[in-house]
N, C-alpha and C positions, 0 to 999 in steps of 0.2 A: 827200467821199470820204476826205479826209485822215485822219479820226479814226474811221473805221468798223472798229474792232478791238475785239471783245468782251473780249479779254484785257487791253486797256489803256483804262481808264476815267479820263478827265481829271478827273472830279469828285472823285477821290481825291487830287488833287495841289494843293498850295498854292504860289503864286508871290509873291515880294516884288518889287515894282516900285519903283525908286528914281529919281526925277527931280525937279528943282527947278521945272520948268515945269508949272503946273496943267493947261494945255491938252493937253500931251503925255500927262500922266497920265490924263486923262479919256478920250482917244481909245484909248490902249493898254488901259486897264481894260475899256472897252466891248468891244473885240475879244476879249479873253481870257475875259471872263465869258460871252460868247455861246457859247463852247466848253465851258462847264461848269467851268472852272478857278476855284479860290478865290484871290482876288487881295488882297494886302496892299500898302499904299503907304507910302513915306517920301519926304521932300523934301530930305534931306541925308544925308551919310555917317554922321555920329554916330548919328542916330536909326535909320538902317538897321542899324547894328551891334547896337544895343540890341534892335531888333525881331527881328532874325535870331536872336539868342540866346534870345529868349523863345518865338518861334513856330516856329523850325526849319523854314523853307520848303524845298521840294524843289528850287527853282531861284531864282536872283536875276537880274532884268534891271536893269542898273546903268548910269546915265548917267555919262559921263566928266567933263563940265564942270559942276561944281556949286560953290556957295559953301562956304567952310570946307575940309574935306578933299575932294579930287576923287575921281573914281571909281577911279583907279589905286591911290591910297593906301588907300581903303576896301577894295578887293580884297586888297591886301597884308595888311591887318589881319585880314580874314576868314581868309585862308590861314595866318596865324600862330596862329590859335586852334584848338586840337585839336578842340574841339566843333563848329566850323563849317567847317573846312577842306575837308570832303568835298562841300559844297554847290556845284554847278556855277554859274558866273557867265558871263552873256552881256552884253557891253558894248553900250550904245546910244550912238551918237555921230555927229556930223556931220564929225568928223575923218577924213580919208581917206588921209593920208600913210602910207607903209610903216613909218616909224619909230614912229608912234603905234600902229599895229596890232601891231607886234612887241613894243612895250612892254606892251601889253595881255596878250599871251600870256605874256610873261615874269613878270608879277605874278600869273598864275594863271587868267586868263580862258580860256574854251574856245571862244568864238565872238564875232562882231561882227554887229550889225544897224545898218545905216546910216540916219541920219535924212535926210529925213523917212521915217517908218516906213511900209512897205507892208504891208497887213493880211495877205495870204496868206503873205508871206515871214516875218513875225513869228510867225504860228501854226505854220508849217512848222518853223522852227528850234526854237521852244519844244517842240513835240511830239517832234521828233527827239531832242533832248537829254534830255528827260524819259525817253524810252524807253531811250536809251543808259544813263542813270544807273540806271534801274530794272533793266535787264539786268545792269549791273555789280554792283549790290547783290545781285541774285539769284545771280549767279555766285559772289560772295564767300560767300554763305550756303551754297551747294552745296559750295564748297571747304572751308568750315569743317566741314560735316557729313561730308564725305569724310575730312578729317583726323581727326575724332573716330572714324569707323569704322575707319580705318587704325590709330589708337592703340589702340582696343579690340581689334582683331585681333592687333596686335603684342603687347599685354598677354596675350591668350589664348595666343599662341604661346610667349611667355616662360614663362607658368605651366605650359604643357604640357612645355616643355623642362626646367623645374625638376623637375616630377614624374617625367619620364623619367630625369633624372640621379639623383634620389633612389632610384628603383626600381633603377637600375643599381648604385648604391652598396650598396643592401640585398642585391641578388643577389651582388655581389662579396664583401660582408662575410659573408653566410651561407655561401657556398661556401668562403671562406677559413677561417672559423671551423670549419666542419664538417671540412674536410680537415686543418687544423692540429690540431684537437681529437682527431680519430681517430688521427693520426700520433703525437702526444705521449702520448695515453693508451696506445696500443699499445706505444710505446717504454718508457714508465714500467712497464707491466705486465711486459714482457720483462726489464727490468733488475731489477725488484723480486724476482722469484723466485730467480735465481742469487745475488743479494745476500744473501737470507735463508740460503741454504745456506752461502755463504762465511762469513758472520758466525757462524753456529752452529758450523761446523767449526773456525773460528779460536778460539772460546772453548774448545772441547774440546781443541784442539791445545795451547793455553796450559796447560791442566790436565795434559795428558799430559807436557809438557816438565818441569813442576814435579816430577811423579812420577819421571821419568827422572833428572833432576838430583839429586833426593833419594836415589835409588838409588845413583848414582855417589858421592855424598858418603859414604853408609854403606859402600860398597865400599872407598873410599880410607881410611876410618877404621879398618876392621878388617883391611885388607890394605895396610898402608903401603908394602910393598916388592913391587910387581907385577913380572911377568916383563918382561925387557928389550924383548921384541917389543911388549908393550902400551904401554910407555913411548915406544917409537919411533913407534908409530901415533898416540898422543896428541899427540906433538910434530908429526908430519906434518899432522894436521888442525887443529892449534892449538886444542886442547880448551878452554883457558881463554878464548880469544877467542869461541869458539862459545857458551860458557856466558853470556858477557856480551852478545853481539850478537843471538843468536837471539830472546830475548824482545823485544828492541827491534824486530826485523824483524816479529814477529807483531803487536806493538802498532801499528806503522806500517801494516801491511795492514788492521788493524782500523779505523784512522783513515780509510784509503782506502775501505773498505766503508761506513763511516758517511757519508763524503762522497757516495758513489754513492747512498746511501739518501736523503740530502738532495736531491740532484738529481732523483731519482725522485719524491719528494714535491712538489718545485717544479713538475715537469712536470704532475703530477696537479692541483695547485692552479691552474696557469696555464690548463690545458685543460678546466676544469670545464664540463660541458655545461649550458648555460642552460636553466632551466625556463620554462614559459609564464608564470610569475609570479615577481616579484622575491623574493629570499631574503636573509637576513641574511649579511653578509660583512665580514671584517676587511680594510680597505684596505691596512694595513701588510703583511699576509700576501701580498696580491696584488703589492705593490711589491717585496717581498723576493724572491718567486719569479721575477719578471721580471728583477731584477738578477742572480739566480743563473744564469738561462738566458743572459744577456748577458755573463757573467763572462769568457768567452774573448775578448770584444772590449774588455774593460776592462783586461786584463792588460798588463804591460810587454812591449815588443817590442825587437828590436835597434835599431829606429829611434826609439823614444820610450819614456819611462817609462809606468807605469800611469796610467790615468785615475782620479783620486781621486773617490770617492763620499762625500759628506757627508750623513748622514741626521739630520734634526732633527724627529723624530716627536713630535707632541703626543698628548694623550689623546683617542682617538676611539672611540666605541662602534661596534658593528657597524651598517652601513647596509643598507637594503633596496635591492637592485640586481640586475643580471644580471652576476655575477662574471666570466664568461668574456669578455664584451664589454668590461668595464672593464679587464681585463688586456690586451686588445688595444690599448686606448687608451694604457696605460702603455708597452707595447712600441713602438708607433709613435713616441711622443714621445721616449722614451729612445734609440731607434735613431737618430732624426733628430739628437739631441744628440751622439751619438757620431760620426755622419757629419760634422757641422759641426766638431767638434774635430779630426777627421782631416784635413779640408780646411784648417783653420787650421795644421796641422803641416807642410803641404807647404812645402819649402824651408827649414825650421828644423832646426837640429842638435839632437842629444840634450841637449846642455848648455843650449841656449837654451830648450828645452821644460821642462827641469828647473828653470830659473830662473823660469819663468812656467808653473807646472803646469796641466795640463788638469784641470778640475773639473766635476763634476755635483752640484748640491746639491738634495736633496729635503726639503721641509718639509711638515708637515701640521698643521692646526689646526681647531678647532671654533668656528665663528662663528654665533651664533644657532642656527638650525635647519639649518645647512649645514656639510658637511665640505669643507674646502678642501685641495687638494693642489697644491703649487707645485714645478715641476721647472725648474731654472735651469742653464744652461751658461755658461762664459766663453769661448765661441768668438768668431768675428769679428762676429756679429750680422748684421742685415739692414737695408736701407733701408726707409723708410716705404712706398714704392711696392710693394716686394716683400711687406712684412708684410700689406698690405691684401688680397693675393690668395692667401695661403698656404692658406686653407681652400677655395679654388675647386677644383672638380673638374678633374683632369688638369693642374693648375698645378704645376710643379716647377722648381727651380733646378739640379737635378742633371743630369749628363751623360746623353746618350741611352743608354738601356739600363740606367740605374742607378736610375731612379725612375719610377713610374707617375703620380704626382700624385694618388693616391687615398687614401693613408694618413691625412693630416690631415683630408681631407673626410669620410672614414668616422668618424674619431675625433670630429669635431664632431657628426655625425649621432647617434652613439651617446650622447654626453653630453647634447646638447640635445633630441633628439627622443625617444630611448628612456628617458632618465632625468630629463628636464625640468630639467637643470642648465645651466651655462654653461661654455664653453671659450674662453678669451681668451689673447691673445699680446701681450707687450710686448718690444720689441727696440731696441737702439741699436748702430749701427755701431761696432765696436771694443770693445764692452763685453759682448756676449752676448745671450742670449734667454731669456725666461721664459714658460712656459705655466702658466696657473692653471686648475684644474678645480674647479668648485663644484658639489657634489651635495647635493640635499635628503636629509634623514635617512630619509624614507619612513615606513613604519608606526610 
């Protein structure tokens, strides 16, 4: 009745029996084989180790007192071998003192069978430990399968999270570009119309003044002695000063109108609505328009000198891209550079900043079939730990309310997914940060 379990067939199990007494071996082998077990035998510890390594039995019955290495040392060697250490060992011995039994458990044995061996006890213990070992292995397999399923599910969840974050970035980017583009395009349009009127009228006004001043010169030439009241009025209004300064004032207004027109053009360039297909675009034009829009943040203030911008543009042909999106990348990176320089200025005097000026350097070059844009600042830089996370969604080092942590994540998505380029960052504490944008030339 002991082995009537259809789920547990002893014919599938092999036992290594180790004993130096041939009589004991014969009796034990007979009992075990009657139950259908496959039995291997060894008469000393050394041969048992060799046989175990070759046959990989499911259980070892090990005599304690043997010539050469005894059962305790044999068991120790088995448990020290990674390939054999999981095989359960049952000691067979006539030793019955507690110290001997404790030592057997200490070296790795799982049970004792006392000699002379009683058949029913032998079979019961062997079957029990084989079942326990089989269940343990089955549990380990189930645990491994469970771990694999958990890992698969975790990976699926991570992939879903990444897709969700990408979708979120795309929505934020699209909404941001749409709102920003509409705003800038509208502002540019509203500025451009009055600028045209102002510039046209200034040109006419300059011509009118020339005519008026010519008329005055003719009048003074033919009437060198005007009425005293006229002389007094000319003196009151400082006519000579007006003749000299008014053309300058008109030229100054014309320069201001030209400047407004440049800003209007920069706004239109920056906010170009992207088409469904990539189009040819001058990266330098995009960089310049972005710098022009950010000029108010680059100017000198009471607390610090102007931020120097150093441009080292190489020869770049137009590249095929989505211009509005790349302008957004430039805006994010340059804005972050300005933020970093402003943080570096905290606690420094005007003179200290003047001695170590704030700088942003922009360089472009053509390398093979890629256009490279490098934007470098000389701010405080960042640690390697921070640098590794700057492109992560919602990661920011700025104070609460001053940054969403989306700017650089969106920039990386635009460069690497929309344009199949690369956006990398190098930084060193105390020396500053550089972003490198590599873009394929396209068509």
